[in-house]
MOPAC internal coordinates of N, CA, C and O (Angstrom, degrees):
PM7 1SCF
backbone

  N    0.0000 0     0.00 0     0.00 0    0    0    0
  C    1.4318 1     0.00 0     0.00 0    1    0    0
  C    1.4219 1   110.29 1     0.00 0    2    1    0
  O    1.2310 1   117.47 1   138.82 1    3    2    1
  N    1.3442 1   122.43 1   -41.18 1    3    2    1
  C    1.4003 1   127.03 1  -178.98 1    5    3    2
  C    1.5078 1   109.90 1   -66.27 1    6    5    3
  O    1.2310 1   119.06 1   148.88 1    7    6    5
  N    1.3424 1   119.40 1   -31.12 1    7    6    5
  C    1.4780 1   121.81 1   176.68 1    9    7    6
  C    1.5799 1   107.55 1   -67.75 1   10    9    7
  O    1.2310 1   118.98 1   143.36 1   11   10    9
  N    1.2597 1   119.55 1   -36.64 1   11   10    9
  C    1.4149 1   124.56 1   178.65 1   13   11   10
  C    1.5427 1   114.58 1   -70.26 1   14   13   11
  O    1.2310 1   122.89 1   135.23 1   15   14   13
  N    1.4411 1   112.07 1   -44.77 1   15   14   13
  C    1.4630 1   115.58 1  -177.80 1   17   15   14
  C    1.5474 1   108.85 1  -138.66 1   18   17   15
  O    1.2310 1   118.68 1   -98.60 1   19   18   17
  N    1.2977 1   120.13 1    81.40 1   19   18   17
  C    1.5477 1   122.26 1  -171.75 1   21   19   18
  C    1.4739 1   113.00 1   -60.89 1   22   21   19
  O    1.2310 1   117.89 1   167.49 1   23   22   21
  N    1.3308 1   121.63 1   -12.51 1   23   22   21
  C    1.4510 1   119.92 1  -176.23 1   25   23   22
  C    1.5943 1   108.70 1   -83.48 1   26   25   23
  O    1.2310 1   119.31 1   169.90 1   27   26   25
  N    1.2517 1   118.92 1   -10.10 1   27   26   25
  C    1.4386 1   121.21 1  -177.49 1   29   27   26
  C    1.5211 1   111.13 1   -65.24 1   30   29   27
  O    1.2310 1   119.19 1   -48.47 1   31   30   29
  N    1.2794 1   119.16 1   131.53 1   31   30   29
  C    1.4131 1   124.79 1  -177.63 1   33   31   30
  C    1.5441 1   104.32 1   -90.03 1   34   33   31
  O    1.2310 1   118.53 1   -94.39 1   35   34   33
  N    1.4156 1   120.40 1    85.61 1   35   34   33
  C    1.4249 1   126.81 1  -172.50 1   37   35   34
  C    1.4571 1   108.81 1  -120.57 1   38   37   35
  O    1.2310 1   120.66 1   -43.90 1   39   38   37
  N    1.3361 1   116.35 1   136.10 1   39   38   37
  C    1.4280 1   119.61 1   177.22 1   41   39   38
  C    1.4789 1   112.16 1  -130.11 1   42   41   39
  O    1.2310 1   119.81 1   -62.35 1   43   42   41
  N    1.2919 1   117.96 1   117.65 1   43   42   41
  C    1.4918 1   121.88 1  -174.59 1   45   43   42
  C    1.5164 1   109.27 1   -63.85 1   46   45   43
  O    1.2310 1   122.00 1   -31.47 1   47   46   45
  N    1.2995 1   113.78 1   148.53 1   47   46   45
  C    1.5570 1   120.57 1  -179.69 1   49   47   46
  C    1.5265 1   108.29 1   -60.23 1   50   49   47
  O    1.2310 1   118.24 1   137.11 1   51   50   49
  N    1.2483 1   120.96 1   -42.89 1   51   50   49
  C    1.5047 1   124.04 1  -176.33 1   53   51   50
  C    1.5347 1   106.85 1   -52.83 1   54   53   51
  O    1.2310 1   117.06 1   149.12 1   55   54   53
  N    1.3012 1   123.19 1   -30.88 1   55   54   53
  C    1.4516 1   127.47 1  -175.60 1   57   55   54
  C    1.5269 1   112.40 1   -70.62 1   58   57   55
  O    1.2310 1   122.73 1   151.26 1   59   58   57
  N    1.3636 1   112.37 1   -28.74 1   59   58   57
  C    1.5227 1   118.69 1  -166.30 1   61   59   58
  C    1.5188 1   117.25 1  -122.69 1   62   61   59
  O    1.2310 1   122.50 1   148.44 1   63   62   61
  N    1.3694 1   112.81 1   -31.56 1   63   62   61
  C    1.4698 1   114.67 1  -165.45 1   65   63   62
  C    1.6000 1   108.14 1  -104.77 1   66   65   63
  O    1.2310 1   120.79 1   -40.05 1   67   66   65
  N    1.2495 1   116.10 1   139.95 1   67   66   65
  C    1.4686 1   123.34 1   171.85 1   69   67   66
  C    1.5743 1   108.17 1   -78.92 1   70   69   67
  O    1.2310 1   121.98 1   -28.79 1   71   70   69
  N    1.2765 1   113.82 1   151.21 1   71   70   69
  C    1.4695 1   119.95 1   174.86 1   73   71   70
  C    1.5275 1   119.79 1   -54.24 1   74   73   71
  O    1.2310 1   123.74 1   147.89 1   75   74   73
  N    1.2557 1   110.44 1   -32.11 1   75   74   73
  C    1.4456 1   116.23 1  -175.91 1   77   75   74
  C    1.5606 1   118.98 1  -101.02 1   78   77   75
  O    1.2310 1   123.63 1  -160.95 1   79   78   77
  N    1.4150 1   110.64 1    19.05 1   79   78   77
  C    1.5237 1   116.65 1  -176.01 1   81   79   78
  C    1.5357 1   104.90 1   -73.80 1   82   81   79
  O    1.2310 1   119.96 1   -37.55 1   83   82   81
  N    1.2933 1   117.68 1   142.45 1   83   82   81
  C    1.4233 1   121.71 1   170.87 1   85   83   82
  C    1.5261 1   111.96 1   -82.29 1   86   85   83
  O    1.2310 1   122.19 1   -13.87 1   87   86   85
  N    1.3436 1   113.41 1   166.13 1   87   86   85
  C    1.4943 1   116.54 1   175.98 1   89   87   86
  C    1.4765 1   112.37 1   -55.88 1   90   89   87
  O    1.2310 1   120.16 1   137.88 1   91   90   89
  N    1.3837 1   117.30 1   -42.12 1   91   90   89
  C    1.4524 1   120.98 1  -177.27 1   93   91   90
  C    1.5993 1   108.42 1   -64.90 1   94   93   91
  O    1.2310 1   121.96 1   137.90 1   95   94   93
  N    1.3171 1   113.86 1   -42.10 1   95   94   93
  C    1.4922 1   112.16 1   179.80 1   97   95   94
  C    1.4504 1   112.49 1   -65.10 1   98   97   95
  O    1.2310 1   119.35 1   141.46 1   99   98   97
  N    1.3327 1   118.85 1   -38.54 1   99   98   97
  C    1.5246 1   122.78 1   178.48 1  101   99   98
  C    1.5122 1   110.68 1   -63.45 1  102  101   99
  O    1.2310 1   120.27 1   139.48 1  103  102  101
  N    1.3695 1   117.10 1   -40.52 1  103  102  101
  C    1.4346 1   121.09 1   175.88 1  105  103  102
  C    1.5332 1   111.47 1   -63.19 1  106  105  103
  O    1.2310 1   120.35 1   138.28 1  107  106  105
  N    1.3319 1   116.93 1   -41.72 1  107  106  105
  C    1.3928 1   121.53 1  -178.34 1  109  107  106
  C    1.6087 1   112.46 1   -66.45 1  110  109  107
  O    1.2310 1   123.34 1   139.75 1  111  110  109
  N    1.3454 1   111.20 1   -40.25 1  111  110  109
  C    1.5322 1   117.32 1   177.52 1  113  111  110
  C    1.5412 1   107.41 1   -63.01 1  114  113  111
  O    1.2310 1   120.53 1   134.39 1  115  114  113
  N    1.3252 1   116.58 1   -45.61 1  115  114  113
  C    1.4309 1   119.19 1  -178.49 1  117  115  114
  C    1.4943 1   109.42 1   -58.98 1  118  117  115
  O    1.2310 1   119.43 1   131.74 1  119  118  117
  N    1.3773 1   118.70 1   -48.26 1  119  118  117
  C    1.4402 1   122.23 1   179.05 1  121  119  118
  C    1.6204 1   112.53 1   -63.07 1  122  121  119
  O    1.2310 1   121.95 1   142.01 1  123  122  121
  N    1.2511 1   113.87 1   -37.99 1  123  122  121
  C    1.5263 1   115.87 1  -178.73 1  125  123  122
  C    1.5536 1   109.55 1   -64.48 1  126  125  123
  O    1.2310 1   121.60 1   142.27 1  127  126  125
  N    1.3328 1   114.55 1   -37.73 1  127  126  125
  C    1.5259 1   119.50 1  -176.73 1  129  127  126
  C    1.5147 1   110.10 1   -93.30 1  130  129  127
  O    1.2310 1   118.16 1  -177.62 1  131  130  129
  N    1.3784 1   121.11 1     2.38 1  131  130  129
  C    1.4710 1   122.02 1   177.15 1  133  131  130
  C    1.5181 1   113.30 1    61.75 1  134  133  131
  O    1.2310 1   121.41 1  -147.00 1  135  134  133
  N    1.3758 1   114.90 1    33.00 1  135  134  133
  C    1.4533 1   119.09 1  -176.16 1  137  135  134
  C    1.5636 1   110.46 1  -110.77 1  138  137  135
  O    1.2310 1   119.85 1   -48.76 1  139  138  137
  N    1.2366 1   117.89 1   131.24 1  139  138  137
  C    1.4853 1   121.99 1   174.80 1  141  139  138
  C    1.5548 1   102.76 1   -69.15 1  142  141  139
  O    1.2310 1   123.91 1   -44.53 1  143  142  141
  N    1.4134 1   110.10 1   135.47 1  143  142  141
  C    1.3842 1   120.63 1  -179.16 1  145  143  142
  C    1.4854 1   114.97 1   -92.94 1  146  145  143
  O    1.2310 1   118.07 1   -51.34 1  147  146  145
  N    1.3520 1   121.29 1   128.66 1  147  146  145
  C    1.4154 1   122.64 1  -178.51 1  149  147  146
  C    1.5321 1   102.52 1  -112.84 1  150  149  147
  O    1.2310 1   119.30 1   -53.25 1  151  150  149
  N    1.3230 1   118.94 1   126.75 1  151  150  149
  C    1.4283 1   120.41 1  -177.47 1  153  151  150
  C    1.5816 1   114.58 1  -143.96 1  154  153  151
  O    1.2310 1   120.21 1   -26.83 1  155  154  153
  N    1.2726 1   117.20 1   153.17 1  155  154  153
  C    1.4436 1   126.33 1   175.31 1  157  155  154
  C    1.5864 1   109.28 1   -92.06 1  158  157  155
  O    1.2310 1   121.26 1   175.00 1  159  158  157
  N    1.2658 1   115.19 1    -5.00 1  159  158  157
  C    1.4552 1   119.01 1  -174.74 1  161  159  158
  C    1.5222 1   114.88 1   -74.21 1  162  161  159
  O    1.2310 1   119.92 1   -93.17 1  163  162  161
  N    1.2961 1   117.76 1    86.83 1  163  162  161
  C    1.4969 1   118.49 1  -175.22 1  165  163  162
  C    1.5444 1   109.61 1   -90.05 1  166  165  163
  O    1.2310 1   118.35 1   178.52 1  167  166  165
  N    1.3107 1   120.75 1    -1.48 1  167  166  165
  C    1.4452 1   122.16 1  -177.99 1  169  167  166
  C    1.4834 1   114.52 1   -93.77 1  170  169  167
  O    1.2310 1   120.51 1   125.27 1  171  170  169
  N    1.2518 1   116.63 1   -54.73 1  171  170  169
  C    1.5822 1   121.46 1  -173.39 1  173  171  170
  C    1.4834 1   115.14 1  -106.88 1  174  173  171
  O    1.2310 1   120.35 1   147.35 1  175  174  173
  N    1.2831 1   116.94 1   -32.65 1  175  174  173
  C    1.5506 1   119.95 1  -174.01 1  177  175  174
  C    1.5145 1   108.29 1   -62.39 1  178  177  175
  O    1.2310 1   115.78 1   129.17 1  179  178  177
  N    1.2457 1   125.61 1   -50.83 1  179  178  177
  C    1.4666 1   121.59 1   179.68 1  181  179  178
  C    1.5141 1   116.14 1   -50.91 1  182  181  179
  O    1.2310 1   122.11 1   139.06 1  183  182  181
  N    1.3646 1   113.57 1   -40.94 1  183  182  181
  C    1.5148 1   115.45 1  -178.56 1  185  183  182
  C    1.5166 1   105.92 1   -69.23 1  186  185  183
  O    1.2310 1   116.78 1   132.40 1  187  186  185
  N    1.3052 1   123.73 1   -47.60 1  187  186  185
  C    1.4105 1   126.30 1  -175.38 1  189  187  186
  C    1.5875 1   110.15 1   -61.85 1  190  189  187
  O    1.2310 1   121.93 1   139.65 1  191  190  189
  N    1.3332 1   113.91 1   -40.35 1  191  190  189
  C    1.4509 1   122.17 1   177.12 1  193  191  190
  C    1.6491 1   107.49 1   -57.42 1  194  193  191
  O    1.2310 1   120.71 1   132.66 1  195  194  193
  N    1.3689 1   116.24 1   -47.34 1  195  194  193
  C    1.4122 1   121.08 1  -179.54 1  197  195  194
  C    1.5310 1   111.07 1   -59.01 1  198  197  195
  O    1.2310 1   121.37 1   136.42 1  199  198  197
  N    1.4061 1   114.98 1   -43.58 1  199  198  197
  C    1.4978 1   117.03 1  -179.55 1  201  199  198
  C    1.4548 1   110.61 1   -69.15 1  202  201  199
  O    1.2310 1   117.14 1   144.40 1  203  202  201
  N    1.3150 1   123.05 1   -35.60 1  203  202  201
  C    1.3882 1   124.11 1  -176.73 1  205  203  202
  C    1.5596 1   108.65 1   -67.04 1  206  205  203
  O    1.2310 1   118.30 1   128.50 1  207  206  205
  N    1.2716 1   120.84 1   -51.50 1  207  206  205
  C    1.4382 1   126.71 1  -178.16 1  209  207  206
  C    1.5367 1   108.35 1   -64.56 1  210  209  207
  O    1.2310 1   119.76 1   134.40 1  211  210  209
  N    1.3327 1   118.07 1   -45.60 1  211  210  209
  C    1.4689 1   120.03 1   178.23 1  213  211  210
  C    1.5907 1   112.22 1   -57.92 1  214  213  211
  O    1.2310 1   121.81 1   149.74 1  215  214  213
  N    1.3470 1   114.14 1   -30.26 1  215  214  213
  C    1.4319 1   125.01 1  -177.36 1  217  215  214
  C    1.5642 1   111.87 1   -84.89 1  218  217  215
  O    1.2310 1   119.32 1  -179.03 1  219  218  217
  N    1.3268 1   118.90 1     0.97 1  219  218  217
  C    1.3584 1   121.97 1   176.00 1  221  219  218
  C    1.5420 1   116.92 1    96.86 1  222  221  219
  O    1.2310 1   121.07 1   179.23 1  223  222  221
  N    1.3121 1   115.56 1    -0.77 1  223  222  221
  C    1.5221 1   117.23 1   174.54 1  225  223  222
  C    1.4630 1   112.08 1   -80.80 1  226  225  223
  O    1.2310 1   121.17 1   -57.06 1  227  226  225
  N    1.2997 1   115.38 1   122.94 1  227  226  225
  C    1.4659 1   120.11 1   174.64 1  229  227  226
  C    1.4413 1   112.86 1   -69.57 1  230  229  227
  O    1.2310 1   120.22 1   -26.16 1  231  230  229
  N    1.3956 1   117.18 1   153.84 1  231  230  229
  C    1.4152 1   124.17 1   177.13 1  233  231  230
  C    1.4559 1   109.26 1  -139.28 1  234  233  231
  O    1.2310 1   119.89 1   -41.34 1  235  234  233
  N    1.3769 1   117.81 1   138.66 1  235  234  233
  C    1.3941 1   122.31 1   171.38 1  237  235  234
  C    1.5296 1   113.21 1   -64.38 1  238  237  235
  O    1.2310 1   121.25 1   162.05 1  239  238  237
  N    1.3150 1   115.21 1   -17.95 1  239  238  237
  C    1.4839 1   120.69 1  -179.32 1  241  239  238
  C    1.4761 1   110.67 1   122.34 1  242  241  239
  O    1.2310 1   121.50 1   -22.02 1  243  242  241
  N    1.4032 1   114.73 1   157.98 1  243  242  241
  C    1.3945 1   125.04 1   179.24 1  245  243  242
  C    1.5140 1   111.48 1  -132.59 1  246  245  243
  O    1.2310 1   121.20 1   -47.62 1  247  246  245
  N    1.3485 1   115.31 1   132.38 1  247  246  245
  C    1.4419 1   117.22 1   176.15 1  249  247  246
  C    1.5269 1   104.75 1  -115.29 1  250  249  247
  O    1.2310 1   118.90 1   -56.15 1  251  250  249
  N    1.3386 1   119.70 1   123.85 1  251  250  249
  C    1.4321 1   125.57 1  -179.08 1  253  251  250
  C    1.4971 1   108.72 1  -105.63 1  254  253  251
  O    1.2310 1   121.96 1   -57.58 1  255  254  253
  N    1.3500 1   113.85 1   122.42 1  255  254  253
  C    1.4537 1   120.47 1  -178.96 1  257  255  254
  C    1.5254 1   106.57 1  -120.72 1  258  257  255
  O    1.2310 1   118.90 1   -71.70 1  259  258  257
  N    1.3719 1   119.71 1   108.30 1  259  258  257
  C    1.4579 1   120.73 1   176.92 1  261  259  258
  C    1.4442 1   112.22 1   -57.45 1  262  261  259
  O    1.2310 1   118.30 1   -33.45 1  263  262  261
  N    1.3744 1   120.84 1   146.55 1  263  262  261
  C    1.4486 1   127.65 1   179.96 1  265  263  262
  C    1.4744 1   112.08 1   -56.94 1  266  265  263
  O    1.2310 1   121.81 1   151.99 1  267  266  265
  N    1.3315 1   114.15 1   -28.01 1  267  266  265
  C    1.4724 1   119.80 1  -178.81 1  269  267  266
  C    1.5052 1   116.18 1   -70.15 1  270  269  267
  O    1.2310 1   119.35 1   166.88 1  271  270  269
  N    1.3279 1   118.85 1   -13.12 1  271  270  269
  C    1.4053 1   127.92 1  -178.46 1  273  271  270
  C    1.6233 1   104.70 1   -74.97 1  274  273  271
  O    1.2310 1   120.96 1   -58.86 1  275  274  273
  N    1.3783 1   115.77 1   121.14 1  275  274  273
  C    1.4454 1   117.33 1   174.65 1  277  275  274
  C    1.5996 1   114.74 1   -49.11 1  278  277  275
  O    1.2310 1   119.56 1   -38.44 1  279  278  277
  N    1.2666 1   118.45 1   141.56 1  279  278  277
  C    1.3971 1   119.23 1  -179.20 1  281  279  278
  C    1.5551 1   115.39 1   -58.99 1  282  281  279
  O    1.2310 1   119.63 1   140.65 1  283  282  281
  N    1.3060 1   118.31 1   -39.35 1  283  282  281
  C    1.3840 1   122.76 1   177.75 1  285  283  282
  C    1.5200 1   111.67 1   -59.74 1  286  285  283
  O    1.2310 1   121.31 1   139.37 1  287  286  285
  N    1.4170 1   115.10 1   -40.63 1  287  286  285
  C    1.4488 1   119.89 1  -178.50 1  289  287  286
  C    1.5555 1   108.99 1   -68.28 1  290  289  287
  O    1.2310 1   120.50 1   137.09 1  291  290  289
  N    1.3885 1   116.65 1   -42.91 1  291  290  289
  C    1.4429 1   117.78 1   178.33 1  293  291  290
  C    1.4932 1   112.69 1   -59.09 1  294  293  291
  O    1.2310 1   120.49 1   138.08 1  295  294  293
  N    1.3683 1   116.67 1   -41.92 1  295  294  293
  C    1.4910 1   120.25 1  -178.58 1  297  295  294
  C    1.5093 1   108.92 1   -64.03 1  298  297  295
  O    1.2310 1   120.49 1   136.27 1  299  298  297
  N    1.4468 1   116.66 1   -43.73 1  299  298  297
  C    1.4083 1   118.35 1   178.24 1  301  299  298
  C    1.5210 1   113.10 1   -57.41 1  302  301  299
  O    1.2310 1   119.71 1   138.12 1  303  302  301
  N    1.3599 1   118.15 1   -41.88 1  303  302  301
  C    1.3908 1   122.13 1  -176.57 1  305  303  302
  C    1.5549 1   112.90 1   -67.46 1  306  305  303
  O    1.2310 1   122.43 1   140.82 1  307  306  305
  N    1.4142 1   112.95 1   -39.18 1  307  306  305
  C    1.4191 1   118.82 1   179.54 1  309  307  306
  C    1.6031 1   113.24 1   -68.79 1  310  309  307
  O    1.2310 1   122.03 1   139.37 1  311  310  309
  N    1.3066 1   113.73 1   -40.63 1  311  310  309
  C    1.4521 1   121.47 1  -179.45 1  313  311  310
  C    1.5972 1   107.00 1   -64.26 1  314  313  311
  O    1.2310 1   121.35 1   134.38 1  315  314  313
  N    1.3621 1   115.03 1   -45.62 1  315  314  313
  C    1.4628 1   117.52 1   174.84 1  317  315  314
  C    1.4973 1   114.26 1   -55.09 1  318  317  315
  O    1.2310 1   122.47 1   131.17 1  319  318  317
  N    1.3306 1   112.88 1   -48.83 1  319  318  317
  C    1.4938 1   115.21 1   176.46 1  321  319  318
  C    1.4395 1   115.09 1   -57.80 1  322  321  319
  O    1.2310 1   121.41 1   137.13 1  323  322  321
  N    1.3335 1   114.91 1   -42.87 1  323  322  321
  C    1.5207 1   118.35 1   177.25 1  325  323  322
  C    1.5684 1   111.76 1   -58.26 1  326  325  323
  O    1.2310 1   119.99 1   134.88 1  327  326  325
  N    1.3380 1   117.63 1   -45.12 1  327  326  325
  C    1.4309 1   121.55 1   179.70 1  329  327  326
  C    1.5209 1   113.70 1   -70.59 1  330  329  327
  O    1.2310 1   120.41 1   138.50 1  331  330  329
  N    1.3203 1   116.83 1   -41.50 1  331  330  329
  C    1.4762 1   121.50 1  -169.89 1  333  331  330
  C    1.5626 1   121.99 1   -94.83 1  334  333  331
  O    1.2310 1   122.09 1  -178.06 1  335  334  333
  N    1.4082 1   113.61 1     1.94 1  335  334  333
  C    1.3847 1   114.15 1  -175.42 1  337  335  334
  C    1.5732 1   110.14 1  -144.73 1  338  337  335
  O    1.2310 1   120.82 1    -8.26 1  339  338  337
  N    1.3054 1   116.04 1   171.74 1  339  338  337
  C    1.3881 1   121.60 1   171.81 1  341  339  338
  C    1.4538 1   114.09 1  -110.79 1  342  341  339
  O    1.2310 1   118.32 1   -31.06 1  343  342  341
  N    1.3263 1   120.80 1   148.94 1  343  342  341
  C    1.4285 1   120.22 1  -174.41 1  345  343  342
  C    1.5547 1   114.09 1   -55.54 1  346  345  343
  O    1.2310 1   119.00 1   149.59 1  347  346  345
  N    1.2486 1   119.51 1   -30.41 1  347  346  345
  C    1.4431 1   129.61 1  -172.82 1  349  347  346
  C    1.6048 1   104.41 1   -68.47 1  350  349  347
  O    1.2310 1   118.56 1   151.37 1  351  350  349
  N    1.2239 1   120.34 1   -28.63 1  351  350  349
  C    1.4805 1   125.69 1  -178.60 1  353  351  350
  C    1.5143 1   109.19 1   -67.39 1  354  353  351
  O    1.2310 1   117.25 1   157.23 1  355  354  353
  N    1.3404 1   122.83 1   -22.77 1  355  354  353
  C    1.4487 1   127.21 1  -178.56 1  357  355  354
  C    1.5441 1   114.60 1   -91.46 1  358  357  355
  O    1.2310 1   122.02 1   175.52 1  359  358  357
  N    1.2629 1   113.74 1    -4.48 1  359  358  357
  C    1.5235 1   123.14 1  -171.31 1  361  359  358
  C    1.5948 1   107.43 1   -53.82 1  362  361  359
  O    1.2310 1   122.71 1   -57.91 1  363  362  361
  N    1.2505 1   112.41 1   122.09 1  363  362  361
  C    1.5997 1   124.00 1  -179.13 1  365  363  362
  C    1.4396 1   113.27 1    53.06 1  366  365  363
  O    1.2310 1   120.11 1  -144.95 1  367  366  365
  N    1.3374 1   117.39 1    35.05 1  367  366  365
  C    1.4410 1   121.03 1   175.80 1  369  367  366
  C    1.5325 1   109.07 1  -116.27 1  370  369  367
  O    1.2310 1   119.43 1   -40.56 1  371  370  369
  N    1.3893 1   118.69 1   139.44 1  371  370  369
  C    1.3810 1   123.63 1   168.37 1  373  371  370
  C    1.6009 1   107.40 1  -109.22 1  374  373  371
  O    1.2310 1   120.64 1   -57.46 1  375  374  373
  N    1.2511 1   116.39 1   122.54 1  375  374  373
  C    1.4416 1   119.47 1  -175.09 1  377  375  374
  C    1.5691 1   113.36 1  -126.79 1  378  377  375
  O    1.2310 1   119.64 1   -50.95 1  379  378  377
  N    1.2970 1   118.29 1   129.05 1  379  378  377
  C    1.4282 1   121.83 1  -175.56 1  381  379  378
  C    1.5255 1   105.14 1   -88.51 1  382  381  379
  O    1.2310 1   118.89 1   -46.87 1  383  382  381
  N    1.2842 1   119.73 1   133.13 1  383  382  381
  C    1.4551 1   127.31 1   170.79 1  385  383  382
  C    1.5587 1   113.02 1  -106.42 1  386  385  383
  O    1.2310 1   121.06 1   -30.25 1  387  386  385
  N    1.3487 1   115.59 1   149.75 1  387  386  385
  C    1.2999 1   129.12 1    -2.11 1  389  387  386
  C    1.6033 1   116.36 1   -71.97 1  390  389  387
  O    1.2310 1   124.32 1   -27.85 1  391  390  389
  N    1.3409 1   109.32 1   152.15 1  391  390  389
  C    1.5325 1   116.70 1  -175.77 1  393  391  390
  C    1.5345 1   107.43 1   -65.43 1  394  393  391
  O    1.2310 1   120.10 1   180.00 1  395  394  393

């Protein structure tokens, strides 16, 4: 993705997350850093996101991309989002990609 759009402020999970972090911890870290979370976790993360937001925790947003989505399609979607929207538009939203 960064080769396609080098201005994207993207940070890979391997750089920040420990292997044993829970969904709640990942969501809290994302919120603390003001970063929209992009995840392949279609099973547990959406439920934890709902609990966190319902409990009053703000989220910069979550984009869920199933593993079955081809990589090129996922990159196209993320680059389009980067170009066509502002970060504030995703506040407290969980969106499944592709749109």
